[in-house]
KOLKE-604986 format. One line per 8 residues: their letters; for each residue x, y, z of C-alpha. Coordinates in Angstrom, 3 decimals, always signed. Example, Ala and Ser with C-alpha at 12.3 -4.5 7.8 and 13.67 -1.06 7.14 Angstrom:
<sites>
as> +12.300:-4.500:+7.800  +13.670:-1.060:+7.140
</sites>
This chain:
<sites>
xxxxxxxx> -0.702:+64.709:-10.147  +1.434:+64.612:-7.055  -1.541:+63.664:-4.876  -2.560:+60.894:-7.333  +0.932:+59.412:-7.276  +0.918:+59.376:-3.477  -2.491:+57.707:-3.384  -1.425:+55.086:-5.952
xxxxxxxx> +1.738:+54.368:-3.970  -0.309:+53.878:-0.805  -2.778:+51.582:-2.606  +0.047:+49.487:-4.067  +1.749:+49.260:-0.676  -1.463:+48.204:+1.110  -2.156:+45.674:-1.640  +1.303:+44.161:-1.213
xxxxxxxx> +0.874:+43.922:+2.572  -2.523:+42.213:+2.189  -1.024:+39.809:-0.353  +1.870:+38.952:+1.959  -0.377:+38.443:+4.970  -2.755:+36.228:+3.021  -0.273:+34.024:+1.237  +2.664:+34.104:+3.623
xxxxxxxx> +0.805:+34.154:+6.927  +2.726:+31.737:+9.199  -0.372:+31.171:+11.333  -2.317:+30.025:+8.270  +0.574:+27.726:+7.305  +0.625:+26.214:+10.774  -3.106:+25.492:+10.576  -2.661:+23.746:+7.230
xxxxxxxx> +0.230:+21.654:+8.567  -1.623:+20.701:+11.758  -4.759:+19.646:+9.887  -2.612:+17.686:+7.421  -1.015:+15.856:+10.361  -4.364:+14.585:+11.651  -5.454:+13.651:+8.140  -2.119:+12.036:+7.323
xxxxxxxx> -1.986:+9.717:+10.330  -5.564:+8.584:+9.593  -4.668:+7.827:+5.968  -1.511:+5.901:+6.842  -3.287:+3.958:+9.593  -6.024:+2.946:+7.135  -3.366:+1.932:+4.609  -1.638:-0.551:+6.946
xxxxxxxx> -4.637:-1.973:+8.811  -6.366:-5.305:+8.283  -9.302:-7.209:+9.727  -8.699:-10.086:+12.120  -11.492:-12.441:+13.189  -10.992:-14.697:+16.211  -12.889:-17.544:+17.892  -12.208:-19.122:+21.265
xxxxxxxx> -12.856:-22.866:+21.056  -13.316:-25.263:+23.988  -13.060:-29.027:+23.383  -15.125:-31.576:+25.353  -14.549:-35.343:+25.588  -12.064:-35.422:+22.694  -9.273:-37.999:+22.550  -7.878:-37.323:+19.074
xxxxxxxx> -5.343:-34.571:+18.456  -5.865:-33.890:+14.734  -9.494:-32.803:+14.550  -11.742:-30.642:+12.390  -14.701:-28.445:+13.268  -17.109:-26.410:+11.114  -16.406:-22.698:+11.339  -17.413:-19.868:+9.033
xxxxxxxx> -14.737:-17.934:+7.152  -16.775:-15.328:+5.283  -13.731:-13.206:+4.348  -11.838:-16.075:+2.684  -8.918:-15.341:+4.992  -6.159:-17.756:+5.967  -6.072:-19.351:+9.379  -3.873:-19.492:+12.454
xxxxxxxx> -4.629:-21.554:+15.550  -2.773:-20.943:+18.793  -2.874:-21.781:+22.458  -3.956:-19.333:+25.119  -0.242:-18.446:+25.539  +0.102:-17.589:+21.836  +1.956:-20.767:+20.776  +1.149:-21.664:+17.157
xxxxxxxx> -0.550:-25.005:+16.429  -0.520:-26.626:+12.988  -3.756:-25.862:+11.156  -5.486:-25.282:+7.828  -8.931:-24.318:+6.526  -10.597:-26.697:+4.091  -14.176:-27.244:+2.944  -15.687:-24.915:+5.525
xxxxxxxx> -13.903:-26.634:+8.401  -10.957:-25.798:+10.616  -8.445:-28.660:+10.705  -5.907:-28.485:+13.523  -3.543:-30.449:+15.673  -4.703:-29.384:+19.117  -1.711:-31.147:+20.755  -3.795:-32.106:+23.775
xxxxxxxx> -5.055:-28.584:+24.456  -8.635:-28.265:+25.674  -8.783:-24.581:+24.692  -7.509:-22.914:+21.491  -7.916:-19.594:+19.699  -8.740:-19.690:+15.983  -7.776:-16.551:+14.046  -8.558:-15.546:+10.465
xxxxxxxx> -6.528:-12.927:+8.594  -5.027:-12.314:+5.159  -1.441:-12.691:+6.412  -1.331:-16.214:+7.835  +0.349:-19.309:+6.397  -1.392:-22.681:+6.608  +0.020:-26.168:+7.243  -0.459:-29.598:+5.688
xxxxxxxx> -2.602:-31.897:+7.830  -4.481:-35.123:+7.154  -6.264:-37.918:+9.000  -8.426:-35.610:+11.106  -11.365:-36.713:+13.223  -14.590:-34.822:+12.483  -16.081:-33.368:+15.651  -19.761:-32.801:+16.264
xxxxxxxx> -21.423:-30.021:+18.266  -21.264:-32.172:+21.392  -17.448:-32.172:+21.255  -16.698:-28.449:+21.136  -18.150:-25.016:+21.821  -17.385:-21.446:+20.818  -16.944:-19.518:+24.051  -16.389:-16.119:+22.372
xxxxxxxx> -15.747:-14.471:+19.011  -14.784:-11.054:+17.739  -13.604:-8.946:+14.828  -11.055:-6.171:+15.151  -8.921:-3.805:+13.102  -5.205:-4.438:+13.564  -2.100:-3.137:+11.845  +0.018:-5.357:+9.653
xxxxxxxx> +3.811:-5.165:+9.789  +3.871:-6.565:+6.263  +1.643:-3.742:+4.985  +3.768:-1.178:+6.824  +6.891:-2.542:+5.110  +5.158:-2.294:+1.722  +4.233:+1.320:+2.464  +7.850:+2.018:+3.425
xxxxxxxx> +8.971:+0.762:+0.015  +6.328:+2.858:-1.771  +7.497:+5.971:+0.113  +11.030:+5.772:-1.273  +10.075:+4.392:-4.698  +7.582:+7.153:-5.583  +7.057:+9.687:-2.831  +5.062:+12.115:-4.974
xxxxxxxx> +2.597:+9.429:-6.067  +2.051:+8.385:-2.452  +1.579:+11.991:-1.374  -0.989:+12.434:-4.145  -2.762:+9.233:-3.076  -3.105:+10.665:+0.444  -4.431:+13.974:-0.988  -1.992:+16.087:+1.023
xxxxxxxx> -1.566:+19.786:+0.099  +1.246:+20.520:-2.331  +3.315:+22.560:+0.121  +3.038:+19.967:+2.917  +5.495:+17.072:+3.189  +5.309:+14.040:+5.429  +7.212:+11.066:+6.816  +6.461:+8.249:+9.205
xxxxxxxx> +8.090:+5.648:+11.418  +6.791:+2.230:+12.444  +8.182:+0.612:+15.575  +7.109:-2.877:+16.646  +7.667:-3.203:+20.386  +10.470:-5.717:+20.993  +10.714:-6.142:+17.217  +11.567:-4.435:+13.940
xxxxxxxx> +11.472:-0.695:+13.383  +11.981:+1.511:+10.340  +11.672:+5.150:+9.356  +10.342:+6.556:+6.091  +11.266:+10.221:+5.919  +12.862:+12.524:+3.372  +15.343:+15.185:+4.599  +13.644:+18.122:+6.334
xxxxxxxx> +14.963:+21.559:+5.235  +16.610:+23.618:+7.951  +14.383:+26.120:+9.706  +11.060:+24.303:+9.192  +8.978:+23.309:+12.183  +8.053:+19.628:+12.250  +4.722:+18.481:+13.714  +4.382:+14.867:+14.916
xxxxxxxx> +1.615:+12.593:+16.157  +1.754:+8.975:+17.378  -0.676:+6.078:+17.829  -0.275:+2.573:+19.234  -2.239:-0.470:+18.120  -2.142:-4.265:+18.198  -0.230:-5.561:+15.191  +0.230:-8.769:+13.222
xxxxxxxx> +4.002:-9.184:+13.000  +5.816:-10.648:+10.017  +6.197:-13.950:+11.897  +2.351:-14.035:+12.377  +2.544:-13.442:+16.133  +0.675:-10.553:+17.744  +2.289:-7.547:+19.373  +1.960:-3.794:+19.644
xxxxxxxx> +3.475:-1.172:+17.374  +3.827:+2.620:+17.438  +3.037:+4.611:+14.310  +4.499:+8.137:+14.311  +3.695:+10.561:+11.490  +5.568:+13.810:+10.880  +4.585:+16.728:+8.624  +6.400:+19.941:+7.777
</sites>
């Protein structure tokens, strides 16, 4: 009986050690946190990004300032027209045509996105293909400061729901900051308990600011 008790004690002890190493292994925890960091920054980036479509337009032999040109807007986005220096020009999109006050500019950039505000214009001159040309066009993924602000509100209103939406492990927590260069910045982060290691990762991308201008912003995500 004495030998059996010793053997049982050893088995129980080994079982406890295996249990502790499996469930409390700090190396395993670090791997989970690090993988959650990569996944988390991808999820947040997707949440605040938006498409932006742009066209570079060159005018030829045009005397009028308020003009309209046919231009496809397949996404049903709103429009912004600006000079090469980024100065906004009054514009709107109506009936499949871009209406704008070119203010004497021979070259403008037409942008389509979901976050632009349009202007009231009338009395435009319809231009034909001989009066303008599209020198380039493109579509890109950009961040939206407005979407980032909405995500900031969601973080503090219902953190657990947002964490569930991002499919993060139950024992992993996260926070993020969004800093527009030469602009607004904010931080969405719950208190981090003492003694926990915090992992961070940052990305920078072109961003549509709240005032519709373009800039760059840094997104930093933290997990612990």
